[in-house]
Each structure stands twice: as structure tokens, then as C-alpha cells.
C-alpha positions in Angstrom: 37.4 3.8 -4.7 33.7 3.1 -5.3 31.9 0.1 -3.8 30.9 -2.6 -6.0 26.8 -3.4 -6.4 27.7 -6.4 -4.3 29.9 -4.7 -1.3 26.6 -2.4 -1.2 24.0 -5.2 -1.0 26.0 -6.7 1.8 25.9 -3.4 3.5 22.3 -2.8 3.5 21.5 -6.7 4.3 24.1 -6.1 7.3 22.2 -2.9 8.1 18.8 -4.2 8.0 19.7 -7.2 10.0 21.1 -4.9 12.7 18.1 -3.1 12.7 16.1 -6.2 13.1 18.3 -7.9 16.0 18.3 -4.6 18.1 14.4 -4.1 17.5 13.7 -7.7 18.9 16.1 -7.1 21.9 14.0 -3.6 22.6 10.6 -5.3 21.9 11.2 -8.1 24.2 12.9 -5.8 27.3 10.5 -2.9 26.9 7.3 -4.1 24.9 6.5 -3.5 21.5 4.2 -0.5 22.3 6.8 1.2 24.5 9.8 1.1 22.1 9.8 3.9 19.4 12.0 3.8 16.3 14.3 6.3 17.7 15.3 3.8 20.5 16.0 1.1 18.0 17.8 3.7 15.8 19.9 4.7 19.3 20.7 1.1 20.2 21.7 0.1 16.4 24.0 3.5 16.7 22.3 4.9 13.2 19.9 7.8 12.4 16.6 7.4 12.8 16.0 8.7 9.1 18.3 5.5 8.0 15.7 3.2 9.5 13.1 4.8 7.4 14.9 3.4 4.6 14.6 0.3 5.1 11.3 0.1 7.1 8.3 2.2 6.4 7.2 1.9 10.1 7.8 0.2 13.6 4.9 -2.2 12.3 7.0 -3.1 9.3 9.9 -3.8 11.4 8.2 -6.4 13.5 6.5 -7.7 10.4 10.2 -8.6 9.2 11.0 -10.5 12.6 8.1 -12.7 12.1 9.4 -13.6 8.5 12.6 -14.8 10.3 10.4 -17.0 12.5 8.8 -18.5 9.2 12.2 -19.0 7.6 12.8 -21.0 10.7 10.0 -23.3 9.4 11.5 -24.0 6.2 14.9 -24.7 8.0 13.0 -27.3 10.1 11.2 -28.8 7.2 14.7 -29.1 5.0 16.5 -31.1 8.3 13.6 -33.2 8.6 14.4 -34.7 5.1 17.5 -35.9 6.3 15.7 -38.7 8.8 14.3 -41.7 7.1 12.9 -43.2 10.9 9.6 -40.9 11.9 11.3 -41.5 15.4 14.4 -39.7 15.1 12.2 -36.9 13.1 10.3 -36.5 16.3 13.8 -36.5 18.4 14.9 -33.9 16.3 11.6 -31.6 16.6 11.9 -32.0 20.4 15.5 -31.4 20.5 15.4 -28.4 18.1 12.3 -26.7 20.0 14.4 -26.9 23.4 17.3 -25.6 21.7 15.7 -22.8 19.9 13.9 -21.6 23.3 17.1 -21.5 25.1 19.1 -19.8 22.4 16.2 -17.4 21.4 14.7 -16.6 24.3 13.7 -12.8 22.8 11.4 -14.1 20.3 9.4 -16.0 23.1 9.2 -12.9 25.4 8.4 -10.7 22.4 5.5 -13.4 21.0 4.3 -13.7 24.7 4.2 -9.7 25.2 2.2 -9.5 22.2 -0.2 -12.2 22.7 -1.2 -10.6 26.0 -1.7 -6.9 24.5 -5.2 -6.6 23.3 -4.6 -4.4 20.4 -2.0 -6.8 18.9 -4.1 -10.0 19.5 -4.8 -10.4 16.1 -1.4 -10.3 14.8 -0.6 -12.9 17.5 -3.3 -14.9 16.3 -2.2 -14.7 12.5 1.3 -15.5 13.6 0.1 -18.7 15.4 -1.9 -19.5 12.4 0.7 -18.9 9.6 3.3 -21.2 11.6 1.1 -24.0 12.3 -0.3 -23.9 8.6 3.5 -24.7 7.8 4.6 -27.4 10.6 1.1 -29.2 11.7 0.7 -31.0 8.0 4.4 -32.3 8.7 3.5 -33.3 12.3 0.5 -35.3 11.3 2.4 -37.1 8.5 5.4 -38.0 11.0 2.8 -39.2 13.6 0.9 -41.1 10.9 4.5 -42.6 9.9 5.2 -43.5 13.5 2.0 -45.7 13.9 -0.5 -43.6 16.0 -3.9 -44.7 16.0 -5.1 -40.8 16.0 -2.1 -39.0 14.3 -3.9 -35.6 14.4 -4.6 -35.5 17.8 -1.2 -36.7 18.8 0.4 -34.1 17.0 -1.7 -31.4 18.6 -1.2 -32.7 21.8 2.7 -33.1 21.1 2.8 -29.3 19.7 0.7 -27.9 23.0 2.9 -29.6 25.1 6.0 -27.9 23.6 4.1 -24.8 23.6 3.3 -25.3 27.3 6.7 -26.0 28.2 8.0 -22.9 26.5 5.3 -20.8 28.4 6.1 -22.2 32.0 9.7 -21.8 31.2 9.4 -17.9 30.4 7.6 -17.5 33.3 9.6 -19.3 35.9 12.9 -19.5 34.2 15.0 -19.8 37.3 12.8 -22.9 38.7 11.3 -24.6 36.1 13.2 -28.1 35.2 13.8 -27.5 31.4 16.3 -30.1 30.5 14.2 -32.9 32.6 11.5 -32.1 30.4 13.6 -32.5 27.4 14.6 -36.1 28.5 11.4 -36.7 29.5 9.9 -36.0 26.5 12.9 -37.8 24.4 11.8 -40.8 26.3 8.2 -40.6 26.2 8.6 -40.2 22.5 11.4 -42.5 21.9 10.8 -45.6 19.5 10.4 -48.0 22.3 7.5 -46.2 24.3 5.7 -45.4 20.9 5.9 -48.8 19.9 4.8 -49.9 23.3 1.6 -47.2 23.3 0.7 -48.4 20.0 0.6 -51.8 20.7 -2.1 -51.1 23.6 
């Protein structure tokens, strides 16, 4: 019995996601430059030719990976709408970042490795700018709502603090006190702490 159109679409979507997932693993382990389309095909258990039915190049697979990251920004924006309090929104931001860092380490490895390759620096810059465009206006709004006198500066401080924690964890995973830093930020940005700082 021939497959329906919906079944074919499901198979295509599943195969495409498999290619993306295996590419992420290899890019983060071997590096983007050292990974070949043949490597990805072998890891996914499919033919090299089949990959080209979904992606025209290795660079196109990488772009698809970053599209996944952009979707995460949309998820965050949707989740933030569930919270009325700006303090709860900040708490959500912190917990989401720490959870994402632990569960999606390959994304961070890939981003850092690309940022360190001179020929890939422009791509890393573009990714950073695009994510910043999606997330920073929301952060400005939240910190303004929380009563900060300089919400823009506070939002940038908050963002770079999270980036710094991610980098330090990435480079020294065994020794970096990740959960202690989570607790520190949750306390530093608790409603009580924010209100106290804003009174001074």
C-alpha cells in the first residue's frame, strides 16, 4: 500500500531532523571545517546523495542549525507572556538559560568553535546580531518594568553575565560552579534584591 502525502512529509521531516542532529554532534566534536557531508551521512546511516536531496551544501545544514536557535527565541517570547511579574520573567530567563546550557551543550560548543575560526567569524557575528535583535528589546522592556533606572545597561549587563557564565562553563566544565552561579543570579535578581537596589 503506497504511503499517503502526510506520511511522506513526516518521513522527510524526520530525515531532515536526523541530518541536522547528526551534523550538530559532528560539528561540535570535530569542528565545522573538519566535518564532511560524507561524515554526516555515515553518522545518520543514510547515503551522501540523500543528504543533497535536503541540503545543497554543508553550509546549508549549518544555517538550518541556526534556524533551530532562532525558533528557541520565539519559544522564550511565548513563555514570557505567561508571567505578569517582571521578576518572574527574569527568573524564567535565568533558569531557561542554565537548563539550555546543560541540555544543549553541543550548540554552545559549535557556536564557540565557529566564533574562533577567522573564516567563520562573520557568520558568528550575524548569528549573534540576529539573536540579539530578537531578545534584547524584550529584555529592555522587562528591566524597565522591574523599575531599573537604566534598564538598557542592566539588560546588557544581565545578558553578558549569562554569556560569560556559559563560556566559563564550556571551557572548565568539571570545575565551574554552574548551579552555584544559578543560585547567585536568582538571588541577585530576586524581587527583594531588585527592589532594594532600586531604592538606593
